[in-house]
C-alpha positions in Angstrom: -0.1 0.0 0.0 2.8 2.5 0.8 4.5 1.7 -2.6 1.1 2.4 -4.4 0.7 5.7 -2.5 4.2 7.0 -2.7 5.8 5.2 -5.7 5.4 8.2 -8.0 7.0 10.6 -5.6 10.7 11.0 -6.6 11.4 12.6 -3.1 10.2 9.4 -1.2 11.8 5.9 -1.5 9.8 3.1 -0.1 12.2 0.2 0.9 11.0 -3.2 1.8 13.3 -5.1 4.1 13.1 -8.8 3.3 15.0 -9.6 6.5 12.7 -7.7 8.9 12.6 -10.7 11.3 16.3 -9.8 12.1 14.9 -6.7 13.9 15.0 -2.9 13.5 18.8 -2.6 12.9 18.3 -4.7 9.7 15.6 -2.3 8.6 17.7 0.7 9.1 20.7 -0.9 7.3 18.3 -1.7 4.4 17.2 1.9 4.2 20.7 3.3 4.4 21.9 1.0 1.7 19.0 2.3 -0.5 20.1 5.9 -0.3 22.9 8.0 -1.5 21.4 11.2 0.1 23.5 13.5 2.4 20.5 13.8 4.7 17.5 11.4 5.1 14.6 10.6 7.2 13.9 7.0 8.2 10.4 6.1 9.2 8.6 2.9 9.8 5.9 2.1 7.3 3.4 1.8 10.0 3.9 5.4 11.1 3.0 7.2 7.8 1.0 10.1 9.5 3.8 12.0 11.1 2.9 15.7 10.7 4.8 17.7 8.2 5.8 20.1 11.0 7.9 17.3 12.6 9.9 16.8 9.4 10.3 20.6 9.0 11.8 20.8 12.7 14.1 17.9 12.0 15.2 19.4 8.7 16.2 22.6 10.6 18.3 20.5 13.0 20.2 18.7 10.2 23.9 18.6 10.3 23.9 16.3 13.3 25.2 12.9 12.6 21.9 11.4 13.9 18.8 12.6 15.6 16.7 10.4 17.9 13.3 11.0 19.3 12.8 12.0 23.0 9.6 12.2 25.0 9.4 14.2 28.2 13.2 14.4 28.5 13.8 10.8 27.9 15.1 8.8 24.9 12.0 7.3 23.1 8.5 8.4 21.9 5.1 8.4 23.1 4.1 5.4 21.1 
């Protein structure tokens, strides 16, 4: 479904990880291998409704090696 929705968008690459059972790290590795961009956003396919404002804020913070979510001062997210 994500490929059908975003497949025609040149600014979005939907990547399927055939080794997803190996865990989150394998999905991140798969996404990184599919990109040659200087900066990129990696998001799980089951979180497609992240508001545009979140990506805009993250884009303003680019230049860091990696950004990770925090929630109430702790590493992680409210999900």
